[in-house]
ROLUM-733966 format. One record per atom (N, C-alpha, C): residue number from 1; residue in one letter; atom name; z, y, x. Coordinates in steps of 0.02 Angstrom, whole numbers, always signed. Example, Ala and Ser with C-alpha at 12.3 -4.5 7.8 and 13.67 -1.06 7.14 Angstrom:
BEGIN
1/A/N/+390/-284/+660 .
1/A/CA/+390/-225/+615 .
1/A/C/+390/-165/+660 .
2/S/N/+354/-112/+642 .
2/S/CA/+357/-53/+684 .
2/S/C/+394/+2/+645 .
This chain:
BEGIN
1/M/N/+5243/+6431/+5873 .
1/M/CA/+5249/+6407/+5931 .
1/M/C/+5349/+6441/+5967 .
2/Q/N/+5362/+6501/+5942 .
2/Q/CA/+5423/+6521/+5952 .
2/Q/C/+5454/+6509/+5934 .
3/H/N/+5448/+6470/+5863 .
3/H/CA/+5508/+6442/+5834 .
3/H/C/+5524/+6375/+5882 .
4/I/N/+5480/+6358/+5889 .
4/I/CA/+5471/+6283/+5942 .
4/I/C/+5525/+6267/+5987 .
5/R/N/+5514/+6339/+6029 .
5/R/CA/+5533/+6351/+6083 .
5/R/C/+5629/+6369/+6071 .
6/R/N/+5618/+6410/+6030 .
6/R/CA/+5712/+6434/+6003 .
6/R/C/+5750/+6345/+5976 .
7/Q/N/+5722/+6312/+5918 .
7/Q/CA/+5725/+6272/+5928 .
7/Q/C/+5764/+6189/+5970 .
8/L/N/+5699/+6207/+6041 .
8/L/CA/+5712/+6138/+6064 .
8/L/C/+5757/+6189/+6128 .
9/R/N/+5749/+6232/+6150 .
9/R/CA/+5847/+6289/+6158 .
9/R/C/+5914/+6244/+6144 .
10/Q/N/+5908/+6281/+6063 .
10/Q/CA/+5975/+6276/+6032 .
10/Q/C/+5973/+6189/+6024 .
11/E/N/+5923/+6152/+5999 .
11/E/CA/+5951/+6096/+6003 .
11/E/C/+5937/+6047/+6077 .
12/L/N/+5896/+6081/+6179 .
12/L/CA/+5922/+6011/+6187 .
12/L/C/+5943/+6045/+6273 .
13/G/N/+5908/+6113/+6228 .
13/G/CA/+5954/+6176/+6308 .
13/G/C/+5889/+6178/+6341 .
14/L/N/+5853/+6165/+6331 .
14/L/CA/+5785/+6144/+6362 .
14/L/C/+5739/+6242/+6342 .
15/D/N/+5700/+6274/+6422 .
15/D/CA/+5699/+6345/+6402 .
15/D/C/+5605/+6342/+6443 .
16/I/N/+5589/+6319/+6378 .
16/I/CA/+5499/+6321/+6398 .
16/I/C/+5478/+6388/+6391 .
17/H/N/+5439/+6389/+6442 .
17/H/CA/+5385/+6490/+6436 .
17/H/C/+5313/+6460/+6432 .
18/I/N/+5327/+6505/+6384 .
18/I/CA/+5216/+6505/+6329 .
18/I/C/+5195/+6502/+6409 .
19/S/N/+5215/+6549/+6462 .
19/S/CA/+5163/+6582/+6511 .
19/S/C/+5135/+6516/+6552 .
20/E/N/+5207/+6430/+6559 .
20/E/CA/+5167/+6412/+6583 .
20/E/C/+5130/+6359/+6568 .
21/S/N/+5082/+6331/+6606 .
21/S/CA/+5012/+6293/+6627 .
21/S/C/+5028/+6227/+6547 .
22/D/N/+5083/+6183/+6591 .
22/D/CA/+5090/+6139/+6550 .
22/D/C/+5138/+6140/+6488 .
23/A/N/+5149/+6204/+6408 .
23/A/CA/+5207/+6220/+6389 .
23/A/C/+5186/+6180/+6335 .
24/V/N/+5121/+6143/+6309 .
24/V/CA/+5109/+6184/+6235 .
24/V/C/+5119/+6082/+6258 .
25/P/N/+5091/+6043/+6275 .
25/P/CA/+5101/+5997/+6284 .
25/P/C/+5205/+5953/+6329 .
26/R/N/+5223/+6020/+6345 .
26/R/CA/+5294/+5989/+6362 .
26/R/C/+5335/+5988/+6297 .
27/M/N/+5292/+6039/+6235 .
27/M/CA/+5341/+6046/+6196 .
27/M/C/+5343/+5982/+6140 .
28/L/N/+5274/+5951/+6142 .
28/L/CA/+5272/+5922/+6117 .
28/L/C/+5292/+5885/+6124 .
29/E/N/+5297/+5839/+6180 .
29/E/CA/+5307/+5794/+6203 .
29/E/C/+5433/+5785/+6164 .
30/C/N/+5427/+5826/+6197 .
30/C/CA/+5525/+5853/+6158 .
30/C/C/+5527/+5854/+6115 .
31/C/N/+5492/+5872/+6064 .
31/C/CA/+5477/+5878/+6003 .
31/C/C/+5467/+5821/+5986 .
32/A/N/+5446/+5772/+6010 .
32/A/CA/+5406/+5681/+5981 .
32/A/C/+5476/+5640/+5993 .
33/Q/N/+5527/+5684/+6053 .
33/Q/CA/+5586/+5642/+6066 .
33/Q/C/+5671/+5653/+6035 .
34/S/N/+5665/+5719/+6012 .
34/S/CA/+5716/+5736/+5968 .
34/S/C/+5748/+5710/+5909 .
35/M/N/+5773/+5700/+5885 .
35/M/CA/+5831/+5664/+5854 .
35/M/C/+5836/+5702/+5764 .
36/N/N/+5826/+5765/+5788 .
36/N/CA/+5833/+5844/+5747 .
36/N/C/+5728/+5810/+5706 .
37/A/N/+5758/+5761/+5609 .
37/A/CA/+5687/+5751/+5605 .
37/A/C/+5629/+5846/+5570 .
38/E/N/+5651/+5898/+5558 .
38/E/CA/+5622/+5963/+5570 .
38/E/C/+5579/+5953/+5661 .
39/T/N/+5639/+5983/+5694 .
39/T/CA/+5603/+5975/+5777 .
39/T/C/+5530/+5923/+5760 .
40/R/N/+5553/+5866/+5753 .
40/R/CA/+5504/+5814/+5751 .
40/R/C/+5449/+5852/+5708 .
41/A/N/+5449/+5873/+5650 .
41/A/CA/+5393/+5899/+5613 .
41/A/C/+5342/+5951/+5615 .
42/L/N/+5417/+5990/+5646 .
42/L/CA/+5372/+6040/+5685 .
42/L/C/+5311/+6025/+5768 .
43/G/N/+5330/+5983/+5819 .
43/G/CA/+5308/+5974/+5806 .
43/G/C/+5226/+5913/+5800 .
44/E/N/+5257/+5887/+5750 .
44/E/CA/+5178/+5872/+5732 .
44/E/C/+5148/+5913/+5720 .
45/H/N/+5140/+5950/+5670 .
45/H/CA/+5103/+6021/+5655 .
45/H/C/+5083/+6038/+5714 .
46/L/N/+5118/+6076/+5765 .
46/L/CA/+5104/+6105/+5836 .
46/L/C/+5038/+6060/+5874 .
47/G/N/+5034/+6004/+5870 .
47/G/CA/+5005/+5954/+5871 .
47/G/C/+4926/+5942/+5856 .
48/E/N/+4923/+5961/+5777 .
48/E/CA/+4866/+5979/+5738 .
48/E/C/+4848/+6013/+5758 .
49/V/N/+4878/+6095/+5739 .
49/V/CA/+4842/+6171/+5766 .
49/V/C/+4811/+6162/+5834 .
50/S/N/+4867/+6126/+5878 .
50/S/CA/+4830/+6136/+5939 .
50/S/C/+4771/+6103/+5990 .
51/G/N/+4782/+6027/+5931 .
51/G/CA/+4724/+6000/+5942 .
51/G/C/+4751/+5915/+6004 .
52/I/N/+4793/+5956/+6051 .
52/I/CA/+4835/+5912/+6077 .
52/I/C/+4860/+5856/+6046 .
53/R/N/+4847/+5780/+6071 .
53/R/CA/+4885/+5705/+6056 .
53/R/C/+4920/+5691/+6090 .
54/R/N/+4989/+5686/+6076 .
54/R/CA/+5020/+5650/+6135 .
54/R/C/+4990/+5574/+6140 .
55/A/N/+4988/+5553/+6200 .
55/A/CA/+5001/+5474/+6222 .
55/A/C/+5072/+5441/+6179 .
56/P/N/+4999/+5387/+6154 .
56/P/CA/+5043/+5336/+6103 .
56/P/C/+5118/+5311/+6118 .
57/P/N/+5193/+5299/+6101 .
57/P/CA/+5241/+5273/+6172 .
57/P/C/+5228/+5203/+6203 .
58/A/N/+5226/+5189/+6255 .
58/A/CA/+5222/+5115/+6283 .
58/A/C/+5265/+5081/+6243 .
59/L/N/+5230/+5020/+6233 .
59/L/CA/+5268/+4967/+6184 .
59/L/C/+5307/+4906/+6257 .
60/T/N/+5341/+4906/+6223 .
60/T/CA/+5413/+4855/+6275 .
60/T/C/+5360/+4783/+6280 .
61/E/N/+5394/+4746/+6336 .
61/E/CA/+5372/+4686/+6337 .
61/E/C/+5354/+4643/+6277 .
62/A/N/+5441/+4656/+6254 .
62/A/CA/+5427/+4617/+6178 .
62/A/C/+5391/+4610/+6121 .
63/Q/N/+5375/+4681/+6136 .
63/Q/CA/+5315/+4715/+6073 .
63/Q/C/+5258/+4698/+6099 .
64/L/N/+5268/+4686/+6168 .
64/L/CA/+5168/+4674/+6177 .
64/L/C/+5178/+4595/+6150 .
65/I/N/+5158/+4550/+6161 .
65/I/CA/+5199/+4512/+6170 .
65/I/C/+5179/+4488/+6112 .
66/A/N/+5241/+4535/+6076 .
66/A/CA/+5231/+4504/+5990 .
66/A/C/+5191/+4494/+5947 .
67/K/N/+5123/+4573/+5985 .
67/K/CA/+5066/+4624/+5989 .
67/K/C/+4993/+4538/+5969 .
68/Y/N/+5012/+4503/+6034 .
68/Y/CA/+4962/+4468/+6043 .
68/Y/C/+4994/+4399/+6028 .
69/M/N/+5052/+4407/+6022 .
69/M/CA/+5054/+4324/+5978 .
69/M/C/+5016/+4317/+5916 .
70/E/N/+5028/+4359/+5873 .
70/E/CA/+4993/+4361/+5803 .
70/E/C/+4906/+4362/+5789 .
71/R/N/+4874/+4364/+5849 .
71/R/CA/+4818/+4375/+5854 .
71/R/C/+4783/+4336/+5871 .
72/Y/N/+4809/+4275/+5937 .
72/Y/CA/+4788/+4238/+5976 .
72/Y/C/+4791/+4171/+5914 .
73/T/N/+4749/+4135/+5880 .
73/T/CA/+4746/+4052/+5863 .
73/T/C/+4736/+3998/+5871 .
74/G/N/+4701/+3972/+5957 .
74/G/CA/+4714/+3948/+5995 .
74/G/C/+4743/+3912/+6029 .
75/T/N/+4714/+3883/+6070 .
75/T/CA/+4788/+3818/+6097 .
75/T/C/+4817/+3837/+6150 .
76/L/N/+4883/+3833/+6166 .
76/L/CA/+4886/+3857/+6224 .
76/L/C/+4923/+3812/+6286 .
77/R/N/+4870/+3831/+6350 .
77/R/CA/+4855/+3778/+6396 .
77/R/C/+4904/+3809/+6433 .
78/G/N/+4960/+3745/+6465 .
78/G/CA/+4999/+3739/+6509 .
78/G/C/+4949/+3742/+6584 .
């Protein structure tokens, strides 16, 4: 966790204290949004070790339409 804190401080300028009640979820979220592959990998490892799973990313409107159009095979009614 210390390594992740240092990495996030250096990369994003964030100062997350381990004593904060939401420290782990915040670190996981920041790691997931990072452009650095090493930081993202550290966040994934932290998620596995801590047992905290991030919510899946929200799909855009276009992605939702594509997802549901693949499944629907019936006729369209106007």
